[in-house]
C-alpha positions as CSV (number, residue, x, y, z in Angstrom):
1,M,87.6,117.8,136.6
2,S,84.5,118.6,134.5
3,A,81.5,116.7,134.5
4,Y,80.4,114.3,131.4
5,R,78.9,115.6,128.1
6,P,79.5,114.7,124.5
7,L,81.3,118.0,123.2
8,T,79.9,119.8,119.8
9,A,82.4,121.7,117.9
10,S,80.8,125.0,119.7
11,T,81.0,123.7,123.3
12,L,84.2,121.9,122.6
13,I,85.6,125.7,121.8
14,D,83.9,127.2,125.0
15,Y,85.3,124.2,127.1
16,L,89.6,124.9,126.0
17,S,88.4,128.9,126.1
18,S,88.4,128.4,130.2
19,L,92.0,127.0,130.2
20,A,94.8,129.2,129.9
21,P,97.3,127.3,128.2
22,M,95.0,126.6,125.7
23,Q,94.1,130.5,125.2
24,T,98.4,130.8,124.9
25,R,98.7,127.7,122.5
26,L,95.8,128.9,120.1
27,G,95.9,132.6,120.5
28,G,93.5,135.1,119.9
29,N,90.0,135.2,121.5
30,S,87.9,132.2,121.3
31,A,85.6,133.7,118.9
32,D,88.5,133.4,116.2
33,W,89.1,129.5,116.9
34,T,87.3,127.0,114.9
35,A,86.7,123.0,115.5
36,R,86.5,120.5,112.9
37,E,85.6,117.1,113.6
38,V,87.9,114.4,112.0
39,S,86.5,111.4,113.6
40,D,87.8,108.3,111.5
41,G,87.9,105.2,113.7
42,N,85.7,103.0,115.3
43,L,85.4,104.1,118.9
44,N,85.8,108.3,119.4
45,T,84.8,111.4,118.9
46,V,88.0,113.8,117.2
47,F,88.3,117.6,116.8
48,I,90.9,119.8,115.1
49,V,91.2,123.0,117.1
50,S,92.6,125.9,115.5
51,G,93.4,129.7,116.3
52,P,95.5,132.4,115.2
53,A,98.6,131.0,117.2
54,G,98.7,126.9,116.9
55,S,96.1,124.0,117.0
56,V,95.1,120.9,118.6
57,C,93.6,117.6,118.6
58,C,90.9,117.0,120.9
59,K,89.9,113.2,121.5
60,Q,86.9,112.5,123.7
61,S,85.1,109.0,124.7
62,L,81.5,108.1,123.9
63,P,79.9,105.9,125.8
64,Y,79.2,103.7,122.8
65,V,81.1,102.8,119.5
66,R,81.1,105.7,117.6
67,V,80.0,103.5,114.4
68,D,77.3,101.4,116.2
69,P,75.6,103.4,118.7
70,A,73.9,100.2,119.9
71,W,77.4,98.8,121.1
72,A,78.0,100.3,124.6
73,M,81.3,101.1,125.5
74,P,82.8,102.3,129.0
75,L,84.4,105.7,128.6
76,E,87.7,105.3,130.4
77,R,89.6,104.2,127.3
78,T,90.9,107.8,126.4
79,L,92.1,107.8,130.1
80,F,94.2,104.6,129.4
81,E,95.2,106.2,126.2
82,A,96.5,109.4,127.9
83,R,98.5,107.3,130.8
84,W,100.0,105.4,127.9
85,M,101.1,108.4,126.8
86,Q,102.6,109.7,130.2
87,A,104.3,106.1,130.8
88,L,106.1,106.3,127.2
89,S,107.1,109.6,126.8
90,P,110.3,109.8,128.9
91,A,111.2,106.4,126.9
92,V,110.2,107.4,123.1
93,G,110.0,111.2,123.2
94,H,108.7,112.7,119.6
95,Q,107.5,109.4,118.8
96,I,104.3,110.2,120.0
97,P,102.4,113.1,120.3
98,E,102.7,115.6,123.0
99,L,99.5,115.4,125.6
100,Y,99.0,118.7,126.4
101,H,95.9,118.5,128.7
102,L,93.4,115.5,130.2
103,D,90.2,115.9,131.8
104,E,89.0,112.9,133.5
105,G,85.5,113.7,133.9
106,L,84.9,114.6,130.4
107,F,87.2,111.8,129.1
108,L,88.9,114.3,126.9
109,I,92.6,114.5,125.6
110,V,94.1,117.4,124.2
111,M,97.3,116.7,122.3
112,E,99.8,118.0,119.7
113,N,98.1,118.1,116.0
114,L,99.8,116.3,113.3
115,S,98.0,118.3,110.8
116,T,101.3,117.9,108.4
117,H,101.3,114.4,108.7
118,H,99.5,111.5,106.8
119,V,97.9,108.2,108.2
120,L,100.7,105.3,107.0
121,R,97.7,103.1,105.9
122,N,96.6,105.9,102.9
123,A,100.0,106.7,102.3
124,L,101.1,102.7,101.7
125,I,97.6,102.5,99.6
126,A,98.6,105.5,97.4
127,G,102.4,104.1,97.1
128,V,103.8,107.5,98.7
129,A,105.5,106.3,102.2
130,P,109.0,106.9,102.3
131,A,111.0,104.0,102.2
132,G,112.2,102.8,105.7
133,F,109.2,103.8,107.7
134,A,109.6,100.4,109.7
135,A,112.8,101.2,111.3
136,R,110.8,104.2,113.3
137,I,108.4,101.7,114.1
138,G,111.0,99.1,115.4
139,E,112.8,101.6,117.5
140,F,109.6,102.8,119.1
141,V,108.6,99.1,120.2
142,G,112.4,98.7,121.2
143,H,112.5,101.9,123.4
144,A,108.8,101.3,124.5
145,S,109.2,97.5,125.7
146,Y,112.6,97.6,127.3
147,A,111.2,101.1,128.9
148,T,108.4,99.2,130.7
149,S,109.8,96.1,131.5
150,W,111.2,94.2,134.2
151,R,114.7,94.7,133.2
152,A,114.4,98.4,133.3
153,L,111.7,99.2,136.4
154,A,111.6,97.7,139.7
155,F,109.4,94.8,139.9
156,E,107.1,97.7,142.3
157,D,106.8,99.7,139.7
158,V,105.9,97.5,137.0
159,Y,103.4,96.2,139.4
160,A,101.8,99.5,139.8
161,L,101.8,100.1,135.8
162,R,100.4,96.4,135.1
163,D,97.4,97.1,138.0
164,L,97.0,100.2,136.2
165,F,96.7,98.9,132.7
166,S,95.0,95.7,134.0
167,R,92.0,97.6,134.3
168,N,91.3,98.0,130.7
169,L,89.2,95.3,130.4
170,A,86.7,96.8,127.7
171,L,89.2,97.0,125.0
172,T,91.3,94.1,126.2
173,R,87.9,92.1,125.6
174,I,87.6,93.3,122.0
175,T,91.0,92.3,121.2
176,V,90.6,88.6,122.7
177,D,87.2,88.5,120.6
178,L,88.1,89.9,117.4
179,V,91.8,88.8,117.3
180,L,91.9,85.8,119.3
181,T,88.4,84.1,119.0
182,D,86.1,85.5,116.5
183,P,87.3,84.4,113.2
184,Y,87.3,80.8,114.5
185,R,83.9,80.6,115.4
186,T,81.1,79.5,113.0
187,D,78.5,81.5,114.6
188,C,79.9,84.8,114.8
189,P,78.0,87.4,113.3
190,R,80.5,89.9,113.1
191,N,82.4,87.6,110.6
192,R,82.4,88.3,107.2
193,W,84.2,87.6,103.9
194,I,83.8,87.1,100.1
195,S,81.5,84.4,99.5
196,P,81.2,82.1,97.7
197,E,84.9,82.4,96.8
198,L,86.4,81.9,100.1
199,D,83.6,79.5,101.5
200,D,85.8,76.4,101.4
201,L,89.0,78.4,102.9
202,V,87.1,79.9,105.9
203,E,85.3,76.6,106.6
204,S,88.2,74.9,107.0
205,L,89.8,77.4,109.2
206,Q,86.8,77.5,111.6
207,T,86.7,73.6,111.7
208,D,90.5,72.9,111.8
209,S,91.3,71.4,115.1
210,V,94.8,71.8,115.0
211,L,94.8,75.5,114.1
212,H,92.5,75.9,117.0
213,A,95.0,74.2,119.4
214,A,97.9,76.5,117.9
215,V,95.4,79.6,118.2
216,E,95.1,78.5,121.6
217,R,99.0,78.6,122.5
218,M,98.4,82.2,121.4
219,Q,95.7,83.0,123.6
220,E,97.7,81.9,126.4
221,R,101.0,83.5,125.4
222,F,98.3,86.8,125.1
223,L,96.7,86.3,128.5
224,S,99.7,85.2,130.8
225,S,102.9,87.0,129.2
226,S,103.6,90.6,130.8
227,Q,106.9,91.2,129.3
228,A,106.2,95.0,128.7
229,L,103.5,97.8,128.2
230,L,102.1,97.6,124.6
231,H,100.4,99.9,122.3
232,G,98.0,97.0,121.8
233,D,96.7,97.7,117.7
234,L,99.7,98.9,116.1
235,H,98.7,98.8,112.7
236,T,99.4,101.0,109.7
237,G,96.4,103.1,110.5
238,S,97.9,104.0,113.8
239,V,100.6,105.5,112.7
240,M,101.2,109.2,111.0
241,I,104.1,110.3,108.9
242,S,106.0,113.5,107.6
243,G,109.1,112.5,106.0
244,D,111.2,110.8,108.5
245,D,108.8,112.2,111.2
246,V,107.0,108.6,112.3
247,R,104.3,109.3,115.4
248,V,102.1,106.1,117.0
249,I,98.9,107.4,118.0
250,D,96.0,105.7,119.5
251,G,97.2,104.1,122.4
252,E,93.8,103.5,124.1
253,F,94.3,99.5,123.7
254,A,97.6,99.8,126.0
255,L,98.2,96.7,128.4
256,Y,101.0,94.7,129.6
257,G,101.5,91.6,127.2
258,P,104.2,89.8,125.2
259,I,106.5,91.8,123.3
260,G,105.8,90.2,119.7
261,F,102.3,91.0,119.8
262,D,102.8,94.7,119.2
263,L,105.3,93.5,116.2
264,G,103.1,90.9,114.9
265,M,100.3,93.5,114.4
266,F,102.3,95.9,112.6
267,L,104.2,93.2,110.6
268,A,100.9,91.6,109.2
269,N,99.5,95.1,108.3
270,L,102.6,94.9,105.9
271,A,102.0,91.6,104.6
272,M,98.4,92.1,103.5
273,N,99.4,95.7,102.0
274,A,101.7,93.5,99.8
275,Y,99.4,90.9,99.2
276,A,96.7,93.8,97.8
277,Q,99.1,95.9,95.8
278,P,101.8,93.0,94.6
279,E,104.2,95.6,93.4
280,H,104.9,96.3,97.1
281,D,106.2,92.7,97.1
282,D,109.9,93.7,97.4
283,W,109.1,97.0,99.8
284,M,107.3,95.3,102.0
285,R,109.9,92.5,102.6
286,D,112.3,95.0,103.3
287,E,110.4,97.2,105.7
288,I,109.2,94.1,107.3
289,A,113.3,93.2,107.8
290,L,113.7,96.8,109.3
291,L,111.1,96.4,111.7
292,W,112.7,93.6,113.2
293,S,116.1,94.4,113.0
294,S,115.4,97.9,114.2
295,F,113.7,96.7,117.2
296,R,116.8,94.5,118.1
297,R,118.9,97.0,118.1
298,A,117.0,99.6,119.8
299,Y,116.3,96.9,122.6
300,L,119.9,96.0,123.0
301,E,121.2,99.3,122.9
302,R,119.0,100.0,126.4
303,W,119.9,96.3,127.5
304,E,123.9,96.8,126.7
305,A,124.1,100.3,127.9
306,G,123.6,99.0,131.5
307,A,120.5,100.7,131.8
308,Q,119.0,97.9,134.5
309,R,117.4,99.4,137.2
310,G,115.0,96.3,137.5
311,D,115.0,93.2,139.3
312,M,115.9,91.1,135.8
313,A,119.5,92.6,135.9
314,S,122.0,90.1,134.4
315,L,124.1,87.8,136.8
316,T,125.6,86.0,133.8
317,R,129.1,86.3,132.1
318,P,129.0,88.0,128.4
319,A,129.3,84.5,126.8
320,S,126.4,83.5,129.1
321,C,124.4,86.5,128.4
322,A,124.7,86.0,124.6
323,A,123.1,82.7,124.8
324,E,120.3,84.1,127.0
325,R,119.8,87.1,124.6
326,T,119.5,84.8,121.8
327,R,117.2,82.5,123.5
328,F,114.8,85.9,124.3
329,F,114.8,87.7,120.9
330,Q,113.6,84.4,119.6
331,Q,110.8,83.7,121.6
332,I,109.8,87.3,120.7
333,L,109.9,86.4,117.1
334,H,107.9,83.1,118.0
335,D,105.3,85.5,119.7
336,C,105.6,87.9,116.7
337,A,104.7,85.3,114.0
338,G,101.9,84.1,115.6
339,F,100.5,87.1,116.3
340,A,100.8,88.1,112.7
341,G,99.2,84.9,111.6
342,L,96.1,86.3,114.0
343,E,95.9,89.5,112.5
344,L,96.1,88.0,109.0
345,I,93.0,86.2,109.4
346,R,91.3,88.6,111.9
347,R,91.4,91.4,109.3
348,T,90.6,89.5,106.1
349,I,87.6,87.3,108.0
350,G,86.4,89.3,110.9
351,F,85.5,92.6,112.2
352,A,87.4,95.9,111.4
353,Q,88.7,95.1,107.8
354,I,91.5,96.9,106.0
355,A,91.5,99.2,103.0
356,D,94.2,97.9,101.6
357,Y,92.3,95.0,100.1
358,E,89.9,97.2,98.3
359,A,93.3,98.9,96.3
360,G,93.5,95.8,93.8
361,S,92.8,96.3,90.3
362,D,89.7,94.1,90.7
363,R,87.6,91.6,92.6
364,E,89.8,88.5,91.1
365,N,92.7,90.1,92.8
366,E,91.0,91.3,96.1
367,I,90.3,87.5,96.3
368,E,94.0,86.2,95.8
369,A,95.1,88.7,98.1
370,R,92.5,87.6,100.9
371,R,93.0,83.7,100.3
372,R,97.1,84.4,100.5
373,A,96.5,86.2,103.8
374,L,94.2,83.4,104.9
375,L,96.6,80.6,104.3
376,T,99.4,82.5,105.4
377,G,97.8,83.3,108.9
378,R,97.2,79.4,109.6
379,T,100.9,78.7,108.3
380,L,102.2,81.3,111.0
381,I,100.0,80.4,113.7
382,Q,100.8,76.5,113.5
383,K,104.5,77.1,112.7
384,A,105.2,79.8,115.2
385,F,107.3,78.2,117.5
386,Q,109.6,76.9,114.6
387,I,110.5,80.3,113.4
388,D,113.8,81.3,114.6
389,T,115.0,83.8,112.2
390,I,113.5,87.0,110.4
391,E,114.5,85.2,107.2
392,A,112.8,82.2,108.2
393,L,109.3,84.5,108.8
394,L,109.7,86.4,105.6
395,D,110.2,82.7,103.8
396,Q,106.8,81.9,105.4
397,I,105.1,85.2,104.4
C-alpha cells in the first residue's frame, strides 16, 4: 500500500510500471506507455493509460471536489467504489467494469477501460443510443438488488455489508443535501434556475408545506429502508454503452437503501431527456416501461429460482406468495415514483444539473422543458404512494 499523493500522468505511469500484472496487461516497456487525463465528473481524476498490449482506466480521489477545490472531501470514495464492484461482480458480471487493482493508500482503482463505449447521456442527446438500452439497466438493478438483499444473504452477511457502506458518509451527505433537501430551501446558494421565467414556480416549490411533508416521507424512506446495496447515483451519465453492451460505472455513492431509489434516479433522467428533446417522448416512454419490466423480471427470476439463502425465505403458500410479491413490487414502485420526482427537481434547479436541457432548440424550449420537469416532479412526490402500476407512473410523467 502506497502513501497518498495526487498522481500526474507521468507519476501514474511510474507507479503502474512497478506492478507485474500491469506490465503484462499494458505490454512493452513503460517508456512505450501513454497516460491521458479524461476527468469529466465533479469529484475525481481519471486517466486512460495505454501500452502496446492494451489499456486501463485509473481513477483517484482528491482531497477536495475536483471542480471546486475549496470544497474539501474525504479520500475514501474510491475505496467504496471498489468495494461496490467487488460486492456486485458475482451477481452482475460484465455489467460493470472489471476491477484490476486497488491501492488503498493512494485511493486509486485500476479497472477495465471502456474506450469503445460512449456515455449514455451523450448518446441520448445525439439521438444515437440503441433502442432497448433500459432493459439492461433494469436487469442490472434486479440482479444487484436481489443478490445483496435479505432474501439472498443471511442477516449476518447483510449486516457486514451494510456496516461497510454505512461509513460512506461524505457522499451520502451529498445525496441527502443535494437531492433530498437543498432544492426546497430558499436560502441555498447551490440552487440556480432560469430567472425570471421560473421564479414563480421555484418559489411555490420552496414554500409549499404539503410538498415538503411529502419530501420528508421520501427522506424517511431513503434514510430508514435498507433493502439492498444501491449504486446511489444511477443516471444516464453513469452508464456506458457500445451496441448491446451496457455498463454501469461510478459506484462511489454506494449505500444500503430502498431499491426504488436507483430506479427512480434513472427513470427521471430518461424523462428529462424527453422533456428537453420532445421528439424522444415515445422512445423514452418505451425505455421507462422496459426499465421496470426488466427489473421486475430479473428480480423475480432470482426469487422464484429458490435462491433464498437469507433470512427472508418465503414461508407462504404459492397464492399467498403471489400477493406478497405484488405488495413488494408496489412498494418499490411507490419509492421509484417519489425518488424520480426528487431527481426531476434536483437536476432542474439544484446542484449538478444535466446537459440534456441545453440540447433544446432555443431558450423558450429549455424553459418549457424545465417547467415540465418541475411540475412533474412535484406531482410524483405528492402522489408517489398512490402509484401502483408502471402505466400509472407513465401517465403522471
